C-alpha positions in Angstrom: 31.0 25.4 -6.8 28.3 25.3 -9.6 25.0 27.0 -9.1 22.2 24.4 -8.3 19.7 23.8 -11.1 16.2 25.2 -10.5 13.3 22.9 -11.1 11.7 23.1 -14.6 7.9 22.9 -14.7 6.4 20.1 -16.9 2.8 19.4 -17.6 2.7 15.6 -17.6 4.9 12.6 -17.4 5.3 10.8 -20.7 3.1 7.7 -21.3 6.0 5.8 -22.9 9.5 6.2 -21.4 11.5 4.0 -23.8 12.0 3.8 -27.5 14.2 1.5 -29.5 14.6 0.3 -33.1 12.3 -2.6 -33.9 13.8 -6.1 -34.3 17.0 -5.5 -32.3 17.3 -6.8 -28.8 17.8 -4.1 -26.2 21.0 -5.8 -24.9 22.5 -5.2 -28.3 21.7 -1.5 -28.4 23.5 1.6 -27.1 21.1 3.9 -25.3 20.9 7.6 -24.6 18.9 9.4 -21.9 16.5 12.2 -22.7 15.7 14.1 -19.5 12.1 15.0 -18.6 12.8 18.7 -19.1 14.2 17.9 -22.6 11.1 15.9 -23.4 8.9 18.8 -22.3 10.9 21.3 -24.4 10.4 19.1 -27.4 6.7 18.7 -26.7 6.1 22.5 -26.3 8.2 23.6 -29.2 7.7 20.9 -31.8 4.3 19.4 -30.9 2.5 22.4 -29.5 4.3 24.8 -31.8 4.8 27.4 -29.0 7.3 30.2 -29.5 10.4 29.7 -27.4 9.6 32.6 -25.1 6.1 31.3 -24.3 7.4 27.8 -23.8 10.2 29.1 -21.5 7.6 31.0 -19.4 5.5 27.8 -19.1 8.5 25.9 -17.9 9.6 28.7 -15.5 13.0 29.2 -17.1 14.6 31.9 -19.3 14.4 31.8 -23.1 18.1 31.2 -23.3 17.9 28.2 -21.0 14.9 26.8 -22.9 16.9 27.2 -26.2 19.8 25.2 -24.7 17.5 22.4 -23.4 15.8 22.2 -26.7 19.0 22.0 -28.7 20.3 19.2 -26.4 17.0 17.3 -26.8 17.0 17.6 -30.5 20.7 16.4 -30.7 19.9 13.4 -28.5 16.9 12.4 -30.6 18.7 12.9 -33.9 21.7 10.9 -32.8 19.5 8.0 -31.7 17.5 8.0 -34.9 20.5 8.2 -37.2 22.7 5.8 -35.3 20.0 3.2 -34.3 20.2 3.8 -30.6 17.6 3.4 -27.9 16.1 6.5 -26.1 15.2 6.3 -22.4 13.2 9.3 -21.0 14.0 9.9 -17.3 15.5 12.2 -14.7 16.1 15.9 -14.6 15.2 18.5 -12.0 11.5 19.0 -12.6 8.3 20.1 -10.9 5.1 18.4 -12.2 2.5 21.0 -12.8 -0.8 19.3 -11.9 -2.9 22.5 -12.2 -3.7 21.8 -15.9 -1.9 24.8 -17.3 -0.7 22.8 -20.3 -2.0 23.5 -23.8 -2.6 19.8 -24.4 
């Protein structure tokens, strides 16, 4: 039996949860899901510019786990951009940190 996933801490929920190429009806698009923890990893590493160790500590996970989440997120986004797919941001085992510890 697999070990249960521990909740990953995120600072905020995204304001927009769906992206798609312009001019193409959604029904004609394939879509991929970007989990909330993957979204947070992208935000911390690529928008905030945090080192992986610091970002991992913020999310309450190991650096190795953060690295795997970030790689999965980047692969999903790159696939959607290069192949014209829609991205839906949802799901994942998360804990919303409402104490304002984010660097936003």
